[in-house]
C-alpha positions as CSV (number, residue, x, y, z in Angstrom):
1,M,0.0,0.0,0.0
2,A,2.9,2.3,0.6
3,K,4.0,1.8,-3.0
4,K,0.7,2.9,-4.3
5,T,0.8,6.3,-2.5
6,T,4.4,6.9,-3.5
7,Q,3.8,6.4,-7.2
8,P,1.0,8.9,-7.5
9,D,3.0,11.4,-5.5
10,E,6.0,10.9,-7.8
11,T,3.7,11.3,-10.8
12,A,2.2,14.4,-9.4
13,N,5.7,15.8,-8.6
14,E,6.8,15.0,-12.2
15,F,3.7,16.8,-13.5
16,E,4.4,19.8,-11.2
17,Q,8.0,19.9,-12.4
18,Q,6.9,19.7,-16.1
19,L,4.3,22.4,-15.4
20,G,7.0,24.6,-13.8
21,E,9.3,24.1,-16.8
22,L,6.6,24.7,-19.3
23,T,5.5,27.8,-17.5
24,L,9.1,29.1,-17.5
25,D,9.4,28.3,-21.2
26,L,6.2,30.1,-21.9
27,Q,7.3,33.2,-19.9
28,R,10.7,33.2,-21.7
29,T,8.9,32.9,-25.1
30,R,6.6,35.7,-24.3
31,A,9.5,37.9,-23.2
32,D,11.5,37.0,-26.3
33,F,8.5,37.8,-28.5
34,E,7.9,41.1,-26.7
35,N,11.6,42.0,-27.2
36,Y,11.4,41.0,-30.8
37,R,8.2,43.2,-31.3
38,K,9.9,46.2,-29.7
39,R,13.1,45.7,-31.8
40,V,11.1,45.4,-35.1
41,E,9.0,48.5,-34.1
42,G,12.3,50.4,-33.4
43,E,13.8,49.3,-36.7
44,K,10.6,50.4,-38.6
45,T,10.8,53.8,-36.8
46,A,14.5,54.2,-37.7
47,A,13.8,53.3,-41.3
48,R,11.0,55.8,-41.6
49,E,13.1,58.5,-40.0
50,S,16.0,57.7,-42.3
51,G,13.8,57.8,-45.4
52,Q,12.3,61.2,-44.2
53,S,15.8,62.5,-43.5
54,S,17.1,61.5,-46.9
55,A,14.2,63.0,-48.7
56,I,14.3,66.3,-46.8
57,L,18.1,66.6,-47.3
58,K,17.5,66.5,-51.0
59,L,14.9,69.3,-50.7
60,L,17.0,71.6,-48.6
61,P,19.3,72.9,-51.4
62,V,16.2,73.8,-53.3
63,I,14.7,75.7,-50.3
64,D,18.1,77.4,-49.9
65,N,18.1,78.6,-53.4
66,I,14.6,79.9,-53.3
67,E,15.3,81.7,-50.0
68,R,18.4,83.3,-51.6
69,A,16.3,84.4,-54.6
70,I,13.7,86.0,-52.3
71,T,16.5,87.7,-50.2
72,Y,18.1,89.2,-53.2
73,M,14.8,89.9,-55.1
74,P,15.0,93.3,-56.8
75,D,12.9,96.1,-55.2
76,D,10.8,96.5,-58.3
77,L,9.6,92.8,-58.0
78,K,8.8,92.9,-54.3
79,D,5.2,94.0,-54.9
80,N,4.8,91.7,-58.0
81,T,1.9,89.2,-57.5
82,W,3.9,86.3,-59.0
83,A,6.9,87.0,-56.8
84,Q,4.6,87.1,-53.7
85,S,3.1,83.7,-54.8
86,V,6.6,82.2,-54.8
87,V,7.1,83.6,-51.3
88,G,3.8,82.0,-50.2
89,L,4.8,78.7,-51.7
90,V,8.0,78.6,-49.7
91,K,6.1,79.4,-46.5
92,N,3.6,76.5,-47.3
93,L,6.5,74.2,-47.9
94,E,8.1,75.2,-44.7
95,K,4.9,74.5,-42.8
96,S,4.6,71.1,-44.4
97,L,8.1,70.2,-43.4
98,E,7.4,71.5,-39.9
99,S,4.5,69.0,-39.7
100,L,7.2,66.3,-40.2
101,N,8.9,67.6,-37.2
102,L,11.6,69.5,-39.1
103,K,12.8,72.5,-37.3
104,R,15.2,75.3,-38.4
105,I,18.2,75.8,-36.1
106,D,18.5,79.2,-34.4
107,A,21.4,80.9,-35.9
108,K,20.5,84.5,-35.7
109,T,23.1,87.2,-35.3
110,G,24.2,87.4,-31.6
111,T,23.2,83.8,-30.8
112,E,25.8,82.0,-28.8
113,F,27.8,79.6,-31.0
114,N,27.2,75.9,-30.3
115,P,29.4,73.5,-32.2
116,E,26.8,70.7,-31.8
117,I,24.3,72.6,-34.0
118,H,26.4,75.2,-35.8
119,E,29.4,74.8,-38.1
120,A,31.8,77.7,-38.2
121,I,32.7,78.4,-41.8
122,Q,34.3,81.8,-41.1
123,F,35.8,83.2,-37.9
124,D,36.5,86.9,-37.2
125,E,40.1,86.7,-35.9
126,D,40.3,90.4,-35.1
127,A,37.3,90.5,-32.7
128,A,38.0,90.7,-29.0
129,G,36.1,89.0,-26.2
130,E,35.6,85.6,-24.6
131,K,32.2,84.6,-25.8
132,E,31.8,83.2,-29.3
133,V,28.7,84.4,-31.0
134,I,27.2,84.2,-34.5
135,A,28.0,87.2,-36.7
136,E,26.1,85.9,-39.7
137,E,24.1,82.8,-40.8
138,L,25.5,81.6,-44.1
139,Q,23.3,78.6,-44.6
140,G,20.3,77.4,-42.5
141,G,20.6,74.3,-40.5
142,Y,17.8,71.8,-39.5
143,T,16.9,69.2,-36.9
144,L,14.5,66.3,-37.6
145,N,12.8,64.8,-34.6
146,G,15.4,66.6,-32.4
147,R,18.4,65.2,-34.3
148,V,20.6,67.5,-36.4
149,I,20.4,66.6,-40.1
150,R,22.3,69.6,-41.3
151,H,24.3,72.0,-39.2
152,A,23.8,75.7,-39.6
153,M,26.8,77.2,-41.4
154,V,27.8,80.4,-39.7
155,K,30.4,83.2,-39.4
156,V,31.6,83.4,-35.8
157,T,32.9,86.4,-33.9
158,R,33.9,87.1,-30.3
159,K,31.9,89.4,-28.0
């Protein structure tokens, strides 16, 4: 009779052990799948941002040229309807790019120089002072989703 009670106990213990092992396997599999899902989601996000960045970088020289044309527009064209339409198109394009989380880097005259977002193309060696500030923005810089995709090219002086 002692043998009969031992065998069901052993069988129950084996089942409990198997249940514990299977439970651990299931937990590991779930964790692995969750990690996989997060990794794939991260890769998709990175691919989307890379595609956006690549497309926007190809548009920036066009925007730069249009901005230069607007900046150096002859006075007799400033009131021209067609010229004003071009200015409006540029503003619409900038709003569309802002909706993609593209932001222009602040590089106004007098802004403190920051090598993480500004690229010094010229430096005024004759200026005195300890603080490096922007004397002139030569080309606009941009961030996409908080990451610099093109540094602002600037002339730097000391103040």
